[in-house]
N, C-alpha and C positions, 0 to 999 in steps of 0.2 A: 178727371183721369180718363185716358183713352185705353185701349186695349193695349197697345205697345207700352205704354208708362207701368200699366197694370203688370204686366209679364216682366219688366225689369225689376219692379218692386219686390217680386216675390222670386227673384232670379236665386241660385245658389249665389253665395257669397265668390266663388270663382268667378263666377260669370260676370258679377258686377265689378270686380276688381279689372277684369279684361276691359269691360265699359269703360272704367276710368283710366287706364293705361291709355286706351284708343284714344282718348278723349284729349291727353295731353302729349299723343304722339310719341310714348314710349313702348318699350318692350317689355314683358316681365324678366326682373332679373335673376340671374341664376342662385344668387346668394344675397342677403341682407348685408351688405358691406358699405365701406364707405364710398367707395366708387358710383354704386348704385344710387346711394342716398344724393350722391351730389349731382348725377345725371336727371333724377327725378324731381329734385328743388328746381333745377333750371329749366326743364320742359315745364313744368308747373308754371313757374313765373311769365315765362314767353307765351302761355297759351290761354291761360285764366286770369280774364281781368281783375284789377282791384277796383271793386266798382261800389257805391252806395245808392243804386237806382231803387232799390226795392222801399226804401224809406220814402222816396217820392213819387213811386207808385201806387201808395198806401198797400203795400203787401207785408204781410207778416212774416217776422224773422223767427224761426224755430230752431233753439240751438240742441238739434238731436241729430245725431249721426248720419242716419238714414237720409232724413230730409236734407240737410247740408249737402250729402253727396249727389243726392237727386238734383238737387239745384243746378251744380257744376255738370254733372255728367248727364242728364236727361233734358234738363232745360237748357242748357248750354249757356249757362250764366257765369258770373264771377261772384264776389261779395266782398264784405270788408273782413279785418282779421278774425274775428271768431269763428266766421264762416269759411274762411279759406284754409285757417290753420286747423281748425275743428275737423273738416273732411280730408285734408292730407294727413293728418294723425291717423283716421280711420283708414287710408288706404297703407300707409306705412306699416301699421299693426298687422293687415291683412297679409303683408309681404314678409313679415317676418321680424321686422324692427321691433326695437323695445321703445315705445314711447311714453312720454310722460308730459303732461301739460303745465306749463308754469305762467304765472301770473305776472303782468310786468305795468312801471307807470311812465308813462311818456314826458320827457322833458318837454316844456312849452317855452314861449317866450319868458326872457329873463331867467330862465334855468328854473323855473316853477313846474314841480311834479302834478302829472295830472291825477286822476282820482284812482283808487285801488281797481283792478282788474281792469284798467285803462286797455291793454292789449294781453294777446296770448301769445308764446311762444312754446316751441317744442323743444324739449331735451331728448336725443335720438341714441341709442345703443346700438352699435352693430356687432356684428358676430366674426369680425375680423381682427379685435382687439385694439382698434383705433377708437377714438372719442373719450367720452361721450362729447355728442354734436348740439350744436344750437342750429336748429333748422327753422325756417321762418319764410312763409310763402304770401304773409298777410300784412305787410309793413309798407307797402308801396315801394317805392325806389329805395331800396335796400341791396345787403348784400346777396349776390349771386348763388355764392357758394354755401353750405353750411360752415360754421365757424367751431372751432374748438373750445369746448366749454370751459377746459380746465387751464388752457393757455392764457397766459397773463402778458405775454407779448404781443407785438403788432401783428397783424396778420393781412397778408395782401389778398385782395379781390378786384375784380374788374371793376367794382363800383367804388372802391375806395381803401384804405386802410384802416383795420378795424381794430379794436383792442377792448377786452374786458378787464374792468380795474374794481378791486375791491369796493364795497360801500358799506355804511352802516347797517348794523345787525343782520350779516351773513348776507347780505345782498350783492350784487355786481352791477355796475354801470357799462353799458354799453356806449363805444365812443366811435364814430365815424370820422376820420381825418380830424380828430382831435375835440368834435363837436359832441356833445352827450345825446345819446338818442333815446335810451330807455333805461329804467334801473328793473333788474330781474331779481326777481323772488324765487329761490331755488325750492321752496317748499312745493312737493306735489298736489296739484288741483285736478279738478274732474270739469267737464264741462257745462255742468249746471252751475257750478261756481261763477260763472261769467254773465248769467242772465241779466244781474242787476246793470253791469256795466256796458252790454248790448243795449239795453232800455234806455239807459242815460244818453249814450252816443245816437239813440235813434231820435228821443223826444226832448231833450235837452236844448234851450236856445243857447246855452253855452258851448256847445259840441258844434265843430265845423261840420260835421256830416249832415246835421239838420239843417244847415245853413245853405250847403253848396251841392252841386252834382260833381261827381268825379267818377270817370271810368279812364283807366291806364294801364298799358301792358308793355313790359320790355319785349325789345325787338333784337334782332341780330346784331345791329349796329347803334342802338339807343333805346329810345323809348318813343312811344306814342300816349298822348292824354287828351281826352275829350272832358274839359273844364266847362259846364255849362255848354255856350255855344262856341267856344273858343277851341280849335284844334291845334294843339301844340305838337310838334314832331322834333325829336332831337336825334341827329344824325351824327355819330363820331363827334360828340361833343358841340355840334352846330344847333343851335335852337331856332326854330321856325313858328311862327304864329299865323293863324288864320281865321278869321271871322266867318262862322258859316252863315248863309244868309236867309235861310228859309227853314222849315220842318221838314223837307223831303233832303235837303243836304245833310241836316242832324242825323235824320233815320239811317242814311245810306252811309255815315261815318261811323254808327253804331255797327251796322250791318259789317261793313267792308274792313273797319281796321279790329275790331272786336270778337265779329261772329255773334252778336246778339242783334237779334229781329225784334222789333217793336212796331206796332201800327200807328203809336203817338208818342212824339217826343215827351219823356218825363219833364215835368218843371218842379222848381222847388216848393214844397208845400211848407207853410208856418208849424214850427212847433206845435204840438198836440193837436192837430187837424185829425178828424177821424181816420180811422185806417181800415181797410176790408179787415174783417174777419180772419181767422185762419179757415183755410180752405175754399174762400171764395174766389172765383174768378175774376180777374182783373184783366182789363181790354190791353193785352200786351202782345198777345199772338206770339209768344216766346218757342222757338224752335232749337 
């Protein structure tokens, strides 16, 4: 850890919040209301990539708020759901929002539900009498705006039409354009509850995160995604794909589209491959 990183790690909470807001290009809201929440979620989605690079770079993933925030703010990285929503929850709490972690199971092929603690989403309370809201910056291509958690009618969003529908045992199914996305358990959770789910997705051969590389970010007019060596850009609904020819093109794509600076391209590591222990430097030159 260099001197700058040490100073940031021991900075007062207000300074760390300011650094996080600078990272996502947002200003400190005057109050913790629905308008501020919507702006923060949108800016987070357009700035911080959804990515699983740590899994294939042999880096440890530690579900602790300070480490998650440092990864996003200091290392200028992204992460997958546990990391992104874990860090976003910490930011919202510091800004005065009331945040509860919720666990969800993602619907897969054939409508089959994934493992418990498959996904983490956020229940957010505001001080303006609206909500509560379902906020989520960790589900990849998803709703741009927070959704009204107690509404059962269709909710329009730039990414589609969303609806929350009653499910067995008091759960809720989230649908996007009629297709089920995940089943939400409304009981409060804490970050450590998701360790087993995070471990599964990092190590199981049945997890798509362990079998492929993904780095993706919302843009002003669509989305940009690097899947392995395939660069996918979607602009106003029109999709384009380009195969990157060499390591230099891959590194440039990570840098130019996602702000992730690497010295070598990540490659898919077989599940169970040895990983660097926590705190071990990895040759990625992240800035």
